[in-house]
N, CA, C and O atoms as a GROMACS GRO file, in nm:
protein
  348
    1UNK      N    1   1.034  -1.699  -1.356
    1UNK     CA    2   0.960  -1.694  -1.246
    1UNK      C    3   0.994  -1.631  -1.132
    1UNK      O    4   0.922  -1.558  -1.062
    2UNK      N    5   1.149  -1.672  -1.109
    2UNK     CA    6   1.194  -1.598  -0.968
    2UNK      C    7   1.176  -1.444  -0.964
    2UNK      O    8   1.153  -1.401  -0.851
    3UNK      N    9   1.180  -1.366  -1.049
    3UNK     CA   10   1.187  -1.264  -1.010
    3UNK      C   11   1.025  -1.217  -1.003
    3UNK      O   12   0.981  -1.124  -0.936
    4UNK      N   13   0.950  -1.308  -1.090
    4UNK     CA   14   0.782  -1.244  -1.021
    4UNK      C   15   0.758  -1.259  -0.919
    4UNK      O   16   0.675  -1.186  -0.865
    5UNK      N   17   0.852  -1.407  -0.816
    5UNK     CA   18   0.820  -1.423  -0.727
    5UNK      C   19   0.840  -1.357  -0.618
    5UNK      O   20   0.778  -1.367  -0.513
    6UNK      N   21   0.964  -1.260  -0.653
    6UNK     CA   22   1.051  -1.203  -0.590
    6UNK      C   23   0.935  -1.076  -0.514
    6UNK      O   24   0.905  -1.056  -0.396
    7UNK      N   25   0.893  -1.009  -0.638
    7UNK     CA   26   0.785  -0.887  -0.669
    7UNK      C   27   0.675  -0.895  -0.601
    7UNK      O   28   0.627  -0.803  -0.534
    8UNK      N   29   0.628  -1.010  -0.615
    8UNK     CA   30   0.535  -1.064  -0.520
    8UNK      C   31   0.526  -1.063  -0.387
    8UNK      O   32   0.425  -1.030  -0.325
    9UNK      N   33   0.649  -1.107  -0.333
    9UNK     CA   34   0.687  -1.111  -0.183
    9UNK      C   35   0.661  -0.961  -0.168
    9UNK      O   36   0.569  -0.915  -0.100
   10UNK      N   37   0.740  -0.898  -0.229
   10UNK     CA   38   0.792  -0.771  -0.216
   10UNK      C   39   0.624  -0.713  -0.169
   10UNK      O   40   0.594  -0.660  -0.062
   11UNK      N   41   0.576  -0.730  -0.233
   11UNK     CA   42   0.440  -0.619  -0.269
   11UNK      C   43   0.369  -0.647  -0.141
   11UNK      O   44   0.327  -0.556  -0.069
   12UNK      N   45   0.354  -0.787  -0.111
   12UNK     CA   46   0.293  -0.829  -0.024
   12UNK      C   47   0.325  -0.785   0.137
   12UNK      O   48   0.266  -0.739   0.235
   13UNK      N   49   0.496  -0.844   0.085
   13UNK     CA   50   0.528  -0.782   0.258
   13UNK      C   51   0.451  -0.623   0.305
   13UNK      O   52   0.378  -0.602   0.402
   14UNK      N   53   0.494  -0.532   0.206
   14UNK     CA   54   0.454  -0.384   0.184
   14UNK      C   55   0.267  -0.354   0.238
   14UNK      O   56   0.221  -0.262   0.306
   15UNK      N   57   0.210  -0.453   0.185
   15UNK     CA   58   0.067  -0.419   0.226
   15UNK      C   59   0.096  -0.529   0.337
   15UNK      O   60   0.215  -0.503   0.318
   16UNK      N   61   0.098  -0.597   0.404
   16UNK     CA   62   0.140  -0.599   0.551
   16UNK      C   63   0.182  -0.520   0.645
   16UNK      O   64   0.134  -0.514   0.758
   17UNK      N   65   0.282  -0.449   0.601
   17UNK     CA   66   0.282  -0.353   0.690
   17UNK      C   67   0.248  -0.235   0.722
   17UNK      O   68   0.276  -0.162   0.816
   18UNK      N   69   0.177  -0.224   0.624
   18UNK     CA   70   0.079  -0.136   0.624
   18UNK      C   71  -0.031  -0.116   0.661
   18UNK      O   72  -0.079  -0.005   0.682
   19UNK      N   73  -0.114  -0.275   0.680
   19UNK     CA   74  -0.179  -0.301   0.753
   19UNK      C   75  -0.220  -0.302   0.899
   19UNK      O   76  -0.316  -0.257   0.963
   20UNK      N   77  -0.055  -0.403   0.940
   20UNK     CA   78  -0.066  -0.384   1.070
   20UNK      C   79   0.004  -0.262   1.130
   20UNK      O   80   0.017  -0.259   1.252
   21UNK      N   81   0.053  -0.154   1.050
   21UNK     CA   82   0.054  -0.067   1.146
   21UNK      C   83  -0.064   0.020   1.184
   21UNK      O   84  -0.078   0.095   1.281
   22UNK      N   85  -0.147  -0.010   1.084
   22UNK     CA   86  -0.299   0.022   1.183
   22UNK      C   87  -0.357  -0.058   1.256
   22UNK      O   88  -0.412  -0.007   1.353
   23UNK      N   89  -0.368  -0.199   1.240
   23UNK     CA   90  -0.437  -0.262   1.373
   23UNK      C   91  -0.298  -0.357   1.400
   23UNK      O   92  -0.293  -0.469   1.351
   24UNK      N   93  -0.208  -0.313   1.467
   24UNK     CA   94  -0.087  -0.386   1.482
   24UNK      C   95  -0.152  -0.543   1.540
   24UNK      O   96  -0.246  -0.543   1.619
   25UNK      N   97  -0.094  -0.667   1.494
   25UNK     CA   98  -0.139  -0.771   1.503
   25UNK      C   99   0.004  -0.839   1.532
   25UNK      O  100   0.040  -0.884   1.641
   26UNK      N  101   0.052  -0.838   1.452
   26UNK     CA  102   0.248  -0.910   1.409
   26UNK      C  103   0.313  -0.815   1.422
   26UNK      O  104   0.288  -0.696   1.441
   27UNK      N  105   0.437  -0.895   1.405
   27UNK     CA  106   0.529  -0.813   1.354
   27UNK      C  107   0.575  -0.720   1.269
   27UNK      O  108   0.557  -0.782   1.165
   28UNK      N  109   0.634  -0.587   1.227
   28UNK     CA  110   0.618  -0.552   1.103
   28UNK      C  111   0.787  -0.606   1.076
   28UNK      O  112   0.874  -0.623   1.161
   29UNK      N  113   0.796  -0.624   0.937
   29UNK     CA  114   0.940  -0.655   0.872
   29UNK      C  115   0.991  -0.467   0.856
   29UNK      O  116   1.076  -0.413   0.927
   30UNK      N  117   0.944  -0.428   0.791
   30UNK     CA  118   0.993  -0.269   0.765
   30UNK      C  119   0.947  -0.145   0.818
   30UNK      O  120   1.028  -0.066   0.867
   31UNK      N  121   0.812  -0.115   0.811
   31UNK     CA  122   0.716   0.032   0.816
   31UNK      C  123   0.706   0.014   0.997
   31UNK      O  124   0.649  -0.070   1.066
   32UNK      N  125   0.784   0.128   1.033
   32UNK     CA  126   0.677   0.159   1.172
   32UNK      C  127   0.655   0.260   1.204
   32UNK      O  128   0.719   0.329   1.283
   33UNK      N  129   0.528   0.292   1.126
   33UNK     CA  130   0.443   0.424   1.202
   33UNK      C  131   0.289   0.402   1.212
   33UNK      O  132   0.206   0.424   1.123
   34UNK      N  133   0.269   0.360   1.326
   34UNK     CA  134   0.100   0.331   1.359
   34UNK      C  135   0.032   0.428   1.336
   34UNK      O  136   0.063   0.529   1.400
   35UNK      N  137  -0.064   0.434   1.257
   35UNK     CA  138  -0.166   0.548   1.266
   35UNK      C  139  -0.316   0.476   1.257
   35UNK      O  140  -0.374   0.438   1.156
   36UNK      N  141  -0.344   0.471   1.348
   36UNK     CA  142  -0.486   0.407   1.388
   36UNK      C  143  -0.593   0.506   1.302
   36UNK      O  144  -0.676   0.428   1.254
   37UNK      N  145  -0.618   0.602   1.274
   37UNK     CA  146  -0.692   0.646   1.177
   37UNK      C  147  -0.670   0.635   0.995
   37UNK      O  148  -0.739   0.681   0.904
   38UNK      N  149  -0.586   0.580   0.995
   38UNK     CA  150  -0.610   0.561   0.845
   38UNK      C  151  -0.672   0.414   0.778
   38UNK      O  152  -0.665   0.296   0.811
   39UNK      N  153  -0.743   0.496   0.652
   39UNK     CA  154  -0.796   0.403   0.582
   39UNK      C  155  -0.739   0.256   0.529
   39UNK      O  156  -0.674   0.236   0.426
   40UNK      N  157  -0.783   0.150   0.636
   40UNK     CA  158  -0.646   0.020   0.534
   40UNK      C  159  -0.691  -0.015   0.398
   40UNK      O  160  -0.653  -0.126   0.360
   41UNK      N  161  -0.764   0.054   0.313
   41UNK     CA  162  -0.745   0.017   0.175
   41UNK      C  163  -0.683   0.112   0.080
   41UNK      O  164  -0.626   0.072  -0.021
   42UNK      N  165  -0.694   0.231   0.110
   42UNK     CA  166  -0.565   0.366   0.113
   42UNK      C  167  -0.405   0.289   0.132
   42UNK      O  168  -0.297   0.298   0.074
   43UNK      N  169  -0.461   0.206   0.254
   43UNK     CA  170  -0.287   0.192   0.285
   43UNK      C  171  -0.226   0.120   0.221
   43UNK      O  172  -0.136   0.166   0.151
   44UNK      N  173  -0.261  -0.054   0.220
   44UNK     CA  174  -0.219  -0.133   0.152
   44UNK      C  175  -0.240  -0.105  -0.016
   44UNK      O  176  -0.165  -0.164  -0.094
   45UNK      N  177  -0.348  -0.009  -0.070
   45UNK     CA  178  -0.328   0.012  -0.227
   45UNK      C  179  -0.196   0.068  -0.224
   45UNK      O  180  -0.119   0.019  -0.307
   46UNK      N  181  -0.157   0.144  -0.163
   46UNK     CA  182  -0.058   0.258  -0.184
   46UNK      C  183   0.089   0.193  -0.134
   46UNK      O  184   0.201   0.234  -0.162
   47UNK      N  185   0.064   0.115  -0.076
   47UNK     CA  186   0.177  -0.005  -0.018
   47UNK      C  187   0.226  -0.052  -0.163
   47UNK      O  188   0.335  -0.031  -0.216
   48UNK      N  189   0.122  -0.117  -0.209
   48UNK     CA  190   0.121  -0.186  -0.341
   48UNK      C  191   0.180  -0.159  -0.437
   48UNK      O  192   0.270  -0.226  -0.487
   49UNK      N  193   0.118  -0.010  -0.491
   49UNK     CA  194   0.138   0.078  -0.567
   49UNK      C  195   0.265   0.080  -0.550
   49UNK      O  196   0.335   0.010  -0.624
   50UNK      N  197   0.336   0.174  -0.430
   50UNK     CA  198   0.486   0.207  -0.481
   50UNK      C  199   0.562   0.117  -0.470
   50UNK      O  200   0.670   0.173  -0.488
   51UNK      N  201   0.592  -0.036  -0.443
   51UNK     CA  202   0.668  -0.132  -0.467
   51UNK      C  203   0.639  -0.159  -0.647
   51UNK      O  204   0.732  -0.196  -0.719
   52UNK      N  205   0.523  -0.138  -0.693
   52UNK     CA  206   0.504  -0.154  -0.796
   52UNK      C  207   0.548  -0.040  -0.944
   52UNK      O  208   0.571  -0.067  -1.062
   53UNK      N  209   0.546   0.060  -0.884
   53UNK     CA  210   0.566   0.162  -0.964
   53UNK      C  211   0.720   0.167  -0.940
   53UNK      O  212   0.780   0.233  -1.026
   54UNK      N  213   0.770   0.130  -0.877
   54UNK     CA  214   0.981   0.152  -0.828
   54UNK      C  215   1.007   0.036  -0.929
   54UNK      O  216   1.117   0.031  -0.984
   55UNK      N  217   0.910  -0.058  -0.958
   55UNK     CA  218   0.975  -0.190  -1.008
   55UNK      C  219   0.946  -0.184  -1.157
   55UNK      O  220   1.032  -0.220  -1.238
   56UNK      N  221   0.805  -0.131  -1.200
   56UNK     CA  222   0.762  -0.111  -1.323
   56UNK      C  223   0.730   0.055  -1.361
   56UNK      O  224   0.615   0.095  -1.375
   57UNK      N  225   0.789   0.099  -1.367
   57UNK     CA  226   0.805   0.294  -1.384
   57UNK      C  227   0.727   0.321  -1.545
   57UNK      O  228   0.639   0.402  -1.572
   58UNK      N  229   0.782   0.241  -1.620
   58UNK     CA  230   0.722   0.246  -1.761
   58UNK      C  231   0.547   0.203  -1.797
   58UNK      O  232   0.490   0.212  -1.906
   59UNK      N  233   0.492   0.154  -1.663
   59UNK     CA  234   0.341   0.106  -1.610
   59UNK      C  235   0.261   0.257  -1.495
   59UNK      O  236   0.150   0.267  -1.444
   60UNK      N  237   0.386   0.352  -1.496
   60UNK     CA  238   0.343   0.418  -1.423
   60UNK      C  239   0.192   0.461  -1.446
   60UNK      O  240   0.153   0.498  -1.336
   61UNK      N  241   0.117   0.471  -1.512
   61UNK     CA  242   0.010   0.523  -1.582
   61UNK      C  243  -0.114   0.454  -1.573
   61UNK      O  244  -0.218   0.518  -1.561
   62UNK      N  245  -0.112   0.322  -1.576
   62UNK     CA  246  -0.190   0.247  -1.544
   62UNK      C  247  -0.204   0.185  -1.384
   62UNK      O  248  -0.293   0.132  -1.318
   63UNK      N  249  -0.082   0.220  -1.369
   63UNK     CA  250  -0.058   0.185  -1.178
   63UNK      C  251  -0.169   0.295  -1.125
   63UNK      O  252  -0.254   0.263  -1.041
   64UNK      N  253  -0.159   0.442  -1.187
   64UNK     CA  254  -0.208   0.542  -1.104
   64UNK      C  255  -0.371   0.488  -1.165
   64UNK      O  256  -0.390   0.381  -1.108
   65UNK      N  257  -0.446   0.507  -1.221
   65UNK     CA  258  -0.548   0.449  -1.285
   65UNK      C  259  -0.583   0.335  -1.192
   65UNK      O  260  -0.695   0.334  -1.142
   66UNK      N  261  -0.511   0.254  -1.169
   66UNK     CA  262  -0.576   0.097  -1.071
   66UNK      C  263  -0.561   0.147  -0.914
   66UNK      O  264  -0.639   0.094  -0.835
   67UNK      N  265  -0.475   0.237  -0.865
   67UNK     CA  266  -0.490   0.327  -0.753
   67UNK      C  267  -0.636   0.388  -0.737
   67UNK      O  268  -0.735   0.363  -0.668
   68UNK      N  269  -0.598   0.491  -0.845
   68UNK     CA  270  -0.735   0.561  -0.821
   68UNK      C  271  -0.873   0.524  -0.774
   68UNK      O  272  -0.943   0.579  -0.690
   69UNK      N  273  -0.904   0.372  -0.880
   69UNK     CA  274  -1.024   0.334  -0.874
   69UNK      C  275  -0.986   0.243  -0.709
   69UNK      O  276  -1.074   0.230  -0.624
   70UNK      N  277  -0.895   0.209  -0.697
   70UNK     CA  278  -0.913   0.117  -0.562
   70UNK      C  279  -0.943   0.220  -0.482
   70UNK      O  280  -1.046   0.188  -0.422
   71UNK      N  281  -0.902   0.347  -0.444
   71UNK     CA  282  -0.949   0.458  -0.350
   71UNK      C  283  -1.096   0.549  -0.365
   71UNK      O  284  -1.149   0.626  -0.284
   72UNK      N  285  -1.127   0.518  -0.467
   72UNK     CA  286  -1.209   0.619  -0.500
   72UNK      C  287  -1.333   0.645  -0.430
   72UNK      O  288  -1.370   0.761  -0.415
   73UNK      N  289  -1.424   0.514  -0.372
   73UNK     CA  290  -1.531   0.526  -0.253
   73UNK      C  291  -1.460   0.549  -0.117
   73UNK      O  292  -1.537   0.535  -0.023
   74UNK      N  293  -1.366   0.572  -0.092
   74UNK     CA  294  -1.330   0.600   0.077
   74UNK      C  295  -1.388   0.718   0.054
   74UNK      O  296  -1.386   0.787  -0.048
   75UNK      N  297  -1.451   0.740   0.184
   75UNK     CA  298  -1.559   0.879   0.234
   75UNK      C  299  -1.514   0.918   0.304
   75UNK      O  300  -1.570   1.025   0.324
   76UNK      N  301  -1.408   0.902   0.395
   76UNK     CA  302  -1.292   1.022   0.508
   76UNK      C  303  -1.199   1.074   0.390
   76UNK      O  304  -1.168   0.996   0.300
   77UNK      N  305  -1.156   1.201   0.389
   77UNK     CA  306  -1.077   1.250   0.314
   77UNK      C  307  -0.928   1.227   0.399
   77UNK      O  308  -0.812   1.213   0.360
   78UNK      N  309  -0.986   1.229   0.521
   78UNK     CA  310  -0.841   1.257   0.583
   78UNK      C  311  -0.775   1.140   0.655
   78UNK      O  312  -0.669   1.133   0.717
   79UNK      N  313  -0.903   1.016   0.617
   79UNK     CA  314  -0.860   0.855   0.642
   79UNK      C  315  -0.766   0.807   0.504
   79UNK      O  316  -0.652   0.761   0.508
   80UNK      N  317  -0.841   0.829   0.393
   80UNK     CA  318  -0.757   0.812   0.276
   80UNK      C  319  -0.650   0.920   0.290
   80UNK      O  320  -0.549   0.850   0.284
   81UNK      N  321  -0.609   1.040   0.304
   81UNK     CA  322  -0.492   1.082   0.298
   81UNK      C  323  -0.399   0.992   0.421
   81UNK      O  324  -0.278   0.992   0.398
   82UNK      N  325  -0.420   0.956   0.481
   82UNK     CA  326  -0.337   0.925   0.614
   82UNK      C  327  -0.303   0.790   0.552
   82UNK      O  328  -0.185   0.758   0.559
   83UNK      N  329  -0.397   0.696   0.486
   83UNK     CA  330  -0.366   0.553   0.433
   83UNK      C  331  -0.263   0.572   0.318
   83UNK      O  332  -0.174   0.488   0.313
   84UNK      N  333  -0.263   0.685   0.214
   84UNK     CA  334  -0.210   0.669   0.130
   84UNK      C  335  -0.063   0.742   0.135
   84UNK      O  336   0.019   0.755   0.044
   85UNK      N  337  -0.056   0.784   0.263
   85UNK     CA  338   0.082   0.849   0.301
   85UNK      C  339   0.160   0.750   0.373
   85UNK      O  340   0.282   0.743   0.384
   86UNK      N  341   0.078   0.682   0.416
   86UNK     CA  342   0.123   0.567   0.496
   86UNK      C  343   0.215   0.408   0.419
   86UNK      O  344   0.300   0.336   0.471
   87UNK      N  345   0.163   0.400   0.302
   87UNK     CA  346   0.163   0.293   0.184
   87UNK      C  347   0.282   0.368   0.146
   87UNK      O  348   0.345   0.336   0.046
   0.00000   0.00000   0.00000
């Protein structure tokens, strides 16, 4: 349970920072790169993906599919790419 709790915390902190860098409301924990044009769904999805792929590298194929599913409906290619880069 402790390992799972730690991973969930890391994922959610990464998601918090990604979203907060688009719409600053709170202090960030680690990431400090503001980009207001980034798509928030792409940013939080990429942030979660980054943490999970580092934690579970053998699940990369499944995580790739989940990330692609999460961002497939984002219309703006620029906003999508900015969000992915931020995450």
